N, C-alpha and C positions, 0 to 999 in steps of 0.2 A: 784570284779575291771575288774577281767575278761570277767564277760558278756558285761561290760557297757565297758567296751573294743572292745570289737566281734562289740558290736550295732554299736558303732564307726565306725571303717573296715566297716560297710558291708555301713551304711551310704555314705561315702567318694567314692565306689565301686560304689553304685546307682547312685551318683553326676557324677564320668566321665563318667558309659556307659550315661548318658541319657545327657552329655557335647557333647558325642561324634557322638550321634543319631544326633543334633542337626547342629555337625558342620562335614559334614564326611571327605573325601579327595581332595578337590578345585580343582579349571579348572588345576592348575599348577602343581597342585600336591608336591612332597617336594622336587624341586626345589628346590636352592635357589640364581642362577646364571639368572638373568636377559635374554638370549635366552633357555633357559631349560627350565626354565619355559615361554615360550613361543612355545617351540617345543610341550608340554606340554598342554598349554591350546588347542593348533592345535588336538593331537592327541585325548583332551576329548571334543573339539565338537561336537553334537548330530551327532545321524547317522541317523534320519528319514532324511525321501528322502525328498529333498526341492519341489521346484516350479520348477526353473531357469531347464532346457533342460540339459543334461551332453552331452563333446563332445568326441570324439573319444579321444582315445592316445593308438598309435599303438607301439602295444609289439617288435616288427620284429625293429621297428625302434631304437629303446630300446636296444634288447638283441642282436643284430648284429651291432652296433655302437661298431666302437672299442674303446681300453682301448684310455680314455681320465677323466679331469677333469667336470662333468657333472654342476653339482650345479649350475648353471646359463643356460642349457638346458631346462627348464619347469617351473612357475610357482607354487610356494605353491596358496593352497586351489582352484586353478581349478576344477572345476568338472568335471568327465570325466566317461573316461566309455574302457573297453580292456575285449579283449579276449584271451581266450589262456587257457591250459592244467591245472589244479593243479596236481599241481606233489606232494607235499606231505604238512602237515601240522603237526601244531602242538600248545596245548595249552600253554599258556608263563604263568611263575608267575608273584613275586616281580619287580615291577620297578616303578621307580622314578614316573610316569605317574597317577599309582595305592599307592604313598606313602612309595610303600614298603606293603602294607598289599595282594596286591594274593596271590592265593593259585592255581597249577599246578593242581592239583592234587582235589581242587575243585571245579575248571572253572572257577574262579572269575574274572581274566584275560584276559587278551589281544586272540587270539586263532592268529597266524605267518601264513601263505599257502603263500607257495612255489608254483608261477603261469611263467610254459613257452611255450617257440613255441611248444615240444610235450611231449608227457607222460611221457615219463622217462627221463629229463633234467636234468643236473647238475645243486645244486641250485647256483654253479658260473654263471648262467644262466639263472640266474629266477628270477622274479623280486616278492617282497616283497609284501602282498597286508597283511589286518587282522581287523580283525577283532573284537569292544570294547567290551565290558561292558552291552557300552550302548546300541548296536547293541543285545547284547543278551540280553536285556528286552525287547526292542521291540520285539523281533524275540525269543520267546523263545525254538523253533521246529531247532534253526539256525548250529547242528550236521547233519541235513540233507542233509546238499547242503556239507558235509564235507567227497569224494570221492576220493579215488589217481584214477588219470590218467584216469578221461573226463573231456571233455572240458567242459568250463565255460563264465560267465561275472560277471565282476565286473562293479561297480561303484560306486566311492564316490571320496572322497577329496585327492590330492596330496599332499605330503612331501617331504620335504626333510631330514630328518636320520641321523643330524651332527656324530652323538654319533657311527654309523656305517662306517665312511669313512676306519680305516683300517678292515671291513671283503668282503667290497664289490670290486668287479674287480676292475669297475670303480677309482679307488681312493688308491685301497687298495699302499702302499710305497715297499712290500717284498714281502708280493701273496703265504705266505708258505699256509694257508687255508683263500677261499674266501668262503664265503654261500650264495651271494648274485651276480646280476653286480651288482646295481648301490643303492645311498641311497636315491635312488625319490620311494614310497611306494604311494598306493591309505593305507590313514589311518586321520578319519574312511570308511571303505565301509559303504553303507548306501543300495546295493543292492545285489544277489547272482543270477543269473539262470542257473540252466541247457541249456547248449544247444544244 
């Protein structure tokens, strides 16, 4: 009976692994409410370079703006390019956009990159841009671009990440610990170029 039970367990495990392989994390991730589902769909869109031309997104305009609710300042999914300094970066782990399955140690999630007006800019004076797993798949050598304090050009899609309103200087209420200037970010990145 024990052998039969073990065989049955293995069979079930094999079926569940096969089902997972056929149904990976969907574009909406594990979000349940409509707003966050759409946010994740935007985050998980293709990181391939599109045929359209990117327009300049002026980092000075964004960073030097007075504190204000900037939610309507730009257009979600606008294809833009941004010049600045790569201040720092960090591999991220589980988020709802990856069904909470990513692991920072295994480098299977997004990479948060902080872009500022100068190499030593504080994070609360930076714009966040993100490398996604799709970008990593298209550019397995992506880490060659990740060097602190270098001038860099980032191209990709604008996204307003409302989940970070309490951490953004522009939209926080108490502002005890902010780690970004704005909820606007480039996510996903489609191209990175050292200047």
